[in-house]
N, C-alpha and C positions, 0 to 999 in steps of 0.2 A: 799390453798384456791384453790383449784381448778376452771379448768378456767369452766363456763360456755359452754356449746353442742348448738353450732348453726346448721340449712340445712338451701336448698335453700327453702323445705320445706314449705308451712306456713295455715289462716287459712284458705284458698277459697284446698287446696290440694286434691286431694281426692287418697285412698287409694288403685285406680288407680295408681295412677299415683304414686305416695309412691314406691312402689313395681314395676314398671316397672325396667326391667332389671338384674332385684332378678331372679338366679336360685334357686328353693327349689327342687328336682326330690328330690328324695332317702330321706327325711325333712319328720319330722311326727310330726303334731299335734293337738291339742287338741282345744277347741274353747266349753268357755261356754255359756249359753244362745245362742250355734245357733242357731236359725231357730226365732227373733223378734231383729229388730232391728236392733243399729252394728256390733248385731252380727253377721248377718249376710256379712252380705256387710265383712265384718274382715276376713267372710269362705270366700266367693266369696273369693280376695284375696290371701286369702295363694295358695289355691287351682288353681288360675289363674299362677300362679307362678311356678305350680309342686309340691304343697304338698299335703302327703295323707293326711287326714283331717277329724282326728271327731268331729260330732259337742253330747257338751253331754249335755241334754236335760234334763226337767219335763215331757214336753209335747210330746210324739213320733209322732206323728200323724204328728205334726206342726213339728219336723226334721225330717222324709219322703216330707215331700213336699220340700222343702228346700233342702238336697237330692239330690232332683229331677232338683231343677230350676239350681244348681249348675253345676249341671253336664250337662243337659244341653248348659247351660249359657259357662264352660270353654272349656272340656271335658275332666277334669277330672273323670278319675272313681274311682275314689280314695276314694269313701266320704262316710268314715259310721253317725253312728245313736245309742248312746247311751244312752242310762236314765240315769239321775241323779237328785238329790233332794237334793239341796245345806246346807234345812234347818233337813235334816239327817245325823248327824256323821253318820251310820248304810248306807246308802247310798253311799258316799260319798269314802269313808275307803275300801267298795266292788268294784265302781270305778276303785277306783287306786289297789289296790291285781288283778283287773281282767288282770290289764293292761300287756302287754307279752311286754319286748325290748324297746330297746330303743325312747326317746321321746324332742325333740326340740327346740316346741315349744309350748310355754302351756300358752293362751290365761284366763285369770282370769274379762272375760269379767257379767258372770249374776248378776243381785243382781233385789234390792224393793229399790222404793225410796217411802222415807211419807207413810208409811203405816198409819195406826191407829193399836191401841196399841194390838198386838197380841205374844201370846210366847208358841213357841213350845208344847214338850209331857216333853222336865226338863226342861225348864221353863227360858225357855234363852228370849228374847228381838230382834223378826222374825229378822229384819233389821241387827240388829252385828251379828245373829245368819247367818244368810242366805251370808250377802255384805263382815266378814269378815271373822268370826267359820269356815261356809264348805267349804269357800274359801283353806282357814289354812290347814284342814285336809285332803283333796285331795293334794296343794299342795305338804305337807311333806313324805304324802303315794306315791308318784312320784319318788321321791326323788334320791333312784333306780336309775331308766329311767336314770329317766330329768344325774345324772352324767355321765350315761354311751353314752350320746350321743358326747360330747364332748363338750359342748359350748351353752347349751340351753339358752333355752330364757327364764323366766314367761314375763308378762305382767298384771299387774294390774290396773285394769281402777276405777279411784277412780271419784274423783266431786271436782268442787269447792263449792259444799256443806260442803263438810269440813273443810275448816271458822267458822263453825257455830257449829263446837261445839271440844276439846279434844277427847280425851275418856277420861272418867270421871272413874277410878279403882278402887271408892269408891263405885261406883255406876251405874257397868256396866249398865245393865238390869233395872232398873228405880225402883226397888222392896220398895227406899225412898224416893224420889224423883216424880214429878210431869211426868207424860208421856208427851216428845212431839218432833208428827214426825219427823222434820228441827232437832232437836235436834240428834235426833238418826239417824236417818239418817249421821252428818256428821258425827259423833263418830264413824258408819263406814266407814265413810268414811276415816277419818284418821288414824282409825286400818288400812286401805288397804295402803300407802304410809306408816306405819311406819313396815309393813311386808312385803315391800320390802327389805327396809331401811336393814335388820335386816338379812332374808331371804339369803346380799348379804352380807354377812359381813360371814355368817357362813359357805356357801356356797360357795364360790367364789375360790375358794382353789379346788371347782372338776369340775370347769368351767363353775358353772350356779350363775345367775346372774339375777338380776333381772330390770326393774325400776314401775315405778308405770305413770296414764297418769291420764288431763280434757279430756272428747277426747265433747267439747262445751254441748249447746243448741240443741238437739237434736229431735225429735218429737216422740215419740215411744210408748208402750205398760209401757214406766219404768217409761215414766206421769200415768198411768191412777190415782192414788186415787187425785189426784193432779187436781185444776184447773188454766188463766194465772193468777189468778188476787195470787192463793197463788205464784209464782213465782218469781211476782212481788216483793211480801211481802218477799219472801224471802233472793232477796236480795238487796232490801232497808234494812234489820236488819243489814248487814256489809257496810253499806252503798249507795249501791247504785244502779243505777238512769235509768232510761230512760228504751228501751224500748227491753227487751230480742235478743241480734245476732242469730238469728235460727240457723244448718245448717243442710247444706243434708245428709242422712243417712252416703255419701258413705265421705264424706265430714268429719264427727264423727267418720267414722271407718279405718283415715290413719295415726291419733297418734299414735293409739295400731297398725296398722303392717308400725308403720315405726320399735316402739321400739323389732315387734320380729323378723327383717326379714333386716333388714338397716347394712347399712357396712357400716354406721358412728357410729354407737351403738355400734358397735364390744365389746367385753368385757369391757364396761361399766355399775357401778346397783351404786343404792340402787337412784336414785331421779327422780327425777320428773318433767313432761310435761304437753304442753298443747301449740293448735299448732305447733304442729312437730318442734319444740326444745323447751330444756330445762327454768321451768322456775324460774320466782327471786323470791326474799323476797315476801311475800305481805307486801303492801304496807295499808296503814288501808282507810276504806275508800272506798276501788276496791274489787272487787268480780277477780282479776286474783294475781297470785303466790302460792304460801304457806307459808303454818303458819307455825313458827319455833315449833311451841310441834313439827306436825308434820314430823319431819327432827330430830326430841331431839331422840342422841343412846339410853339416859340411855330408855325411852318409850320403841322402840321402844323396846331391852332386854328386862325386867320386858310385854308386850305385851305377848308376848314365847316365858316364863313364866306358863302366862293370861293362856292363849288357852291354851298349851300343858297343864296344870292341870285342865283346864274346860273339857278337852273330855276324859280326863282317867280315 
């Protein structure tokens, strides 16, 4: 049994505090969804430590404004903006094909939450297509660049929402069961955790390690489809009670930045973190910790193959 990883940081730590003292000069990073929410603060922290950062975004205008803001606040001019639509497998493949040279840090941050039933042109349920399949296509397309870096890190932004559902392999895209937004979100977030687990198993020999995380509850446009009542209902569904403990975006980005940069997690992979520490098993009636089904190696291997088959 591996030792649970702890750090000096906690739920109140900020991305800037986590990355303090880390020098990323000469390192190259990609942050998906880098123009909004915790993606902005993740990118800012990486840039502040000296990394060359590419914001992979759907909205190029918003990405440009974010890049200008990061340059102004950090003095780092190595900030790039490239279009990426994770719901479009051709966009993810094209982004990866155009990348040249090594990639040291990939933060799979972008996502959609609890959206109404929407299908991609391929018929895939949007949340699974965006949150998992798009990042799977992007990451596997960047395998050579990650291996070339010699010690690359992939960060998979999941959520306590994964407690709402395992990956339902028999009907991933809600073709036969009634669509429920939180179940759909939950299985896509479980997929994020399983992906990091299987990626590490397959790619650790290439020096590539992936971990997943729960950033915390942060008021961003990720919640554009939901209300405060929706969040409370989601918590109640798995036994959580009381008010939602909100974080600032800088606090919400801290665990992502920890996994992307900290020497405390060097050569660590396949683990799920929250509040800047490795999470323990979920206890029934709580919204903390990780579900056993999200760390099931058989499910992780199956998901990888299903993803390959779906995208081929």
